[in-house]
N, C-alpha and C positions, 0 to 999 in steps of 0.2 A: 501801687498796691491794689489789688482786687477788692470789690465791693463784699463785705461780709458782716456778719451780726456783731456789733459792738456789745460788749459786756460792761456794765457799770460798775462791779464789784471790783474793788481795788485788789492787787496781788500783795500777800504779806510779806514781811522782811524774812520769816521763816522759810518760805517756799523760794526767795531769792538767793537764800544762803545755800540750797542744795543745788544751784545751777553751778557747774564746775568753774565757769568764768569767773564768778564772783566769791569763790570760796576764799576766805581770808580777808575779805575787804571790811572795812570797818563799818560798824552799824549804822554811824551817821550817813555814809554814802549810800548804804542800801535802802536808807529811809528816804533819801531823796529819789532814788531810783524808783522805789514803789509808789511814789507820788505822782510820777509823771509818766510811768509805762501804761500803755493802753492795751486792753485784752480784745481779741477778736477771735470769733468762732467761724471756722469754714468746715463746709459740707464735704464729703467725700467727692473726689474729682475736680472740686473747686480750685481755680488758680489763686495762689497765695501771693505770688510775685511773677511777673511777666517779664521775660527777656526783653531788654531794650528800654524798660521803664526808668524813670528818674528814681533816685535814691533818696528816701525821705527818714529811714529808720533802720536800726538793727533788729532783727527778729529772733524771737526765742520760743522754740517748741516746748510748751507745757504739757501738753496732753495730746495723744494721737500718734500720727505717722505721716510724713511728708516724702515726696519724691523729688530730687532734682533731676531736671531733664534738659536735654539740648536737641537740637535739630540737624540731621544731617543735610548733604547738598540736595538729596532728594525729597527734603521735607518731613522724612520719617523721624519719629521720636527716639532718642536714645537716652536710657537710664544712666544717670551718673552716679548717684549713690542716695540711700534713704537717709532722712533726718529723724533721729529718735528724740525722745523726751529729755530736756536738760541740755539740749544741743541749741547752737545759735546759728544764724545764716545771713548773708546779705552784707557782710564785713567788708568784700572787695571793693564794692561801689564807694562805701564810706571812706575808704583810705584814698582811693586814687580819683574820687569825683566823676567816675565814668558810669555810663547807664548799667543796669542789671546786666550780668554777663550768662544768666540761665534762668529757666522758668522753674517755679516751685510749685507743685501740685499736691493737694491732700490726696493721700490713698485711704484715709480712715477719716471720720469727724475728728477735727483737731481744735485745740485751743492755742492760740500764738499771743505772746506779748510782744508789744512794739516799743523799743526805747527810741525816742526821737534822735534825730541825727547828730544835733549838738552836743546832747548828753553822752552820747556812745563815742564820738571823738574826742570829748575830755576825757572819758575812761581809757581811750587807746593810748593817747599821748601825754596824759597826766599821771599814769599809775604805772610803774615799771613792771609789777606782777602781771598785770592784764596785758600790757605789751608784749612780755615774754611769751604768754598762753596764746595770744592772737599769732605770733611769728611761728610758734612750734605747730599751732592748728595750719597755717598755710603751708608750711613744709609738709605735712601729712597729705593736705589736698594736692599738692604737686605729685608726690609719691602715687597716690591713688589715682590721678588721671592718667598717669604714665603706664600704671597698672591695666587701666581700663583700655588704653589705646593698645596695648600689647594684646588684649583680650580680642578686640574687636578686628585686630589684623588676621587672626587665625580663621581660616575658611572651613575648617571642619567644625561643626556646630557642638557635637559632643565633647570634642577636646576643649572648648571654650567652656563648657558645665565643669569638666574635671579641673581646670585652671581656677574658675571661680571657687569651687569647693576648696581647692588647696589654698586658696588666698584667705578664705574665711576660718581656717583650721587653726587650732591653737594647742600648745602643750602645756600642762602644770595646772589647767584649771579645773580639772575633774577632782573632787575633794575624796572620791573613793580610790582613785589610782591617778596619782600626778603623772604617771608616765604615758597616760592616754592622751592621744591626739583628739580633740573635741571641736565640733562647730555648734556653739549655742545660738539660740535666737536664730534658728535658720528661717530666712524670708520665705515667704510663699513661692510655690514653683511660678506662678505668673510674674511675680516681682524679679525673680532670678532670670527668667527668659527675657524680660524687659531690659534688664541690664546689660545683656549680652547679644541682644539683637536676634532672638531665635522664638520658638513657640514653645508654650507651656507643655506641649505633648513631648517636645525633644527633651527637656529637662527631665520630666517623668521618666521617660524610657532610660536616660542614663543613669539617674539615681537607682532605679530599680534593677539594672544590669549589674551596677556596683555592689547592691545588696546580694543579688543572686550568686555573684562569685565571691562572697565572703571578704569583700574590700572595706565595707563598711556596714553598720547597722543604724537604723533611725528609730528613735525613740521619741515620738512626738514631734518637737522643734528642736530636738537634739540628735545630732550624727556623731556617733564615735568611729573614728577611722581605724579599722582594725589593721590594716596594712599600708601606712603612710608612703612607705617607700614605693610601692606600686601605683599608689594614685599620683605620686610626683611622676613617675614614669609615664603614666597615661597622660598627665598634663603637659609633659615635654614632648612626648614622641606621638600621642594619640591612640586611638583604639589598637593598632598595631603592636603597640607595646605589649600586649597580653600575649601575642603569640611570640615576641622576641624574648620574653623573659619567662616562659614556660607555663604560664598560667591559663592557657587555652583561649579561645576568643568566641563569645556569643554576643558581643556587642556590635550592632549594625552601624556601619560607617555611613556619615551623612556629609557629603562634600557639596557644599555651595559657597558662592562669594557672598559671605557676610549673611549666610543663611537666608537668601533671598526667597528661596522655596519655602523655607519655614513661617517666613513672614507673610506669605500668601495664604497661609491656612489660618492665620489668626484674624 
């Protein structure tokens, strides 16, 4: 665990009860957890967990934003996914007793709660409800990593942007129109670029082109996908799909092996 400022203030049971992993856990257990969980403050770009380090705790993000990253064979960083408040991380090493499998970095000033190893393992193996949630979470991680691998195997940088947008899109969450396909809490363009190994400029150009063609519209950190079928075609076939499906083509095709040329710009 990286050095960080320790907070002497104890975490409340009320805060713990809002963490999805702890929902439905009896108050007696939450009281015990609150008594032993330690709080740490991490500055932006500070390492929270280093790959290869020994596992001593289960970590919970209480405030801020974190990025889980790994490193390619050439030493370049590859973003795996963002950690949002209420989420936990570091469970894999607690289960199999192996070193940390990835690095976690703060992308904003963040507050992290650390539950000691022994107490975390007692939760995992002593409470079926918690065990079920952890198994569901691990299954989701496997699926996400499979999707990430598919993304990074595509040589066309803009196609990777389309596929990333498609993966974030959801239907039925817009209260004004349940039929809308929406992307909520859109990551920053820099974060999106990091996740798919390209430049922020490429992400910006791709989104602007989709807006210009009327495929989507952007309202702050929310994107409404106006033509989800066409976005899916773009994700599957690349920019040439615009010509194939009669939509015209003003999107510049960028062909690079894992966007190496884009990475040189950053």
